[in-house]
N, C-alpha and C positions, 0 to 999 in steps of 0.2 A: 157152292164147292164144300164147305166147310160140314151144309145140314148133310150133306150125302155122308161125310166120312162120321159123322152121328148117327147118321141112321143103321150104317156098317155096323161100326162099335155096337151100337142097341142091343140089333139083333142077335151078334155073335154073345153077348155077355146074356139078352134072354132065351135063348138054345140052352147057356151054358147051367144059369141057373135052375133050368125048367130040367137038367137032365141029373142034376149032380140033388138039387133038394127038392126035384116035384112040384117047384111053388112057381107062378107067374109072377112077372114084374109088369108095372105098368106101361102102357105100350105111349103115354105123349113124351113126345120131346118138347122143349120150348127156345123160342128161337125170338130173336130181336128184330129180325126183319122183315118188315111186311112184303117187301116184292118177293122176297125165297119162298115165303109162305104162298106167294100170288100163286108164282112160275109152279111150287108145288101142288097147287092141287087145280091149276087153272091148266087143263091139254091143249087148250086153243091156242094155234101158233098166228103172229100177228108179225109185221114189220122188223120189229123189237124183240121180238123172241126167237130169231132163227136160229141165232148162234147158241142156243141152249147145247149143255155139254150133256155126254149120254149120262152122266151120273145123274143129274135129276130128272133124267127118266126111270133110275133106279128108284128114285123117292115114290114118284109119282105109281110105279109097280107097288112098292111094300104098300103105302096109303091104298089104294086100290081094294089089294086083297086083305085091307083090315091090320097090317101089323101094327103100324105108327102112324099115330096122330101128332100134328106139329100145332102148337098154337105159340097166338104171340103173348112175349112177356116184356116188357120197355126196358131196357137196359141199364137205368137210372140207379 
C-alpha cells in the first residue's frame, strides 16, 4: 500500500514538473521490501496473493506502461 501512494505522488510530481519546467524527472522508485517489488512486477496470482489490493494493480499498470520502475534499496 505505501508503494501505491508513492507511485501516485511520483506521477503527480512528474506531471507538474513536465508542465512547469518542461523537464522530465527519473522514473525510479526505491523500496526496501522485496515482497512488495515481487507483487508489483509479477502479475501471476497464487494462493498467497489472492488478497492483493486494487492499489497494487495500479502499480502494475504504471510499470507496464513504463511510467515507473521499482528498485530494491536496503533500509540499513
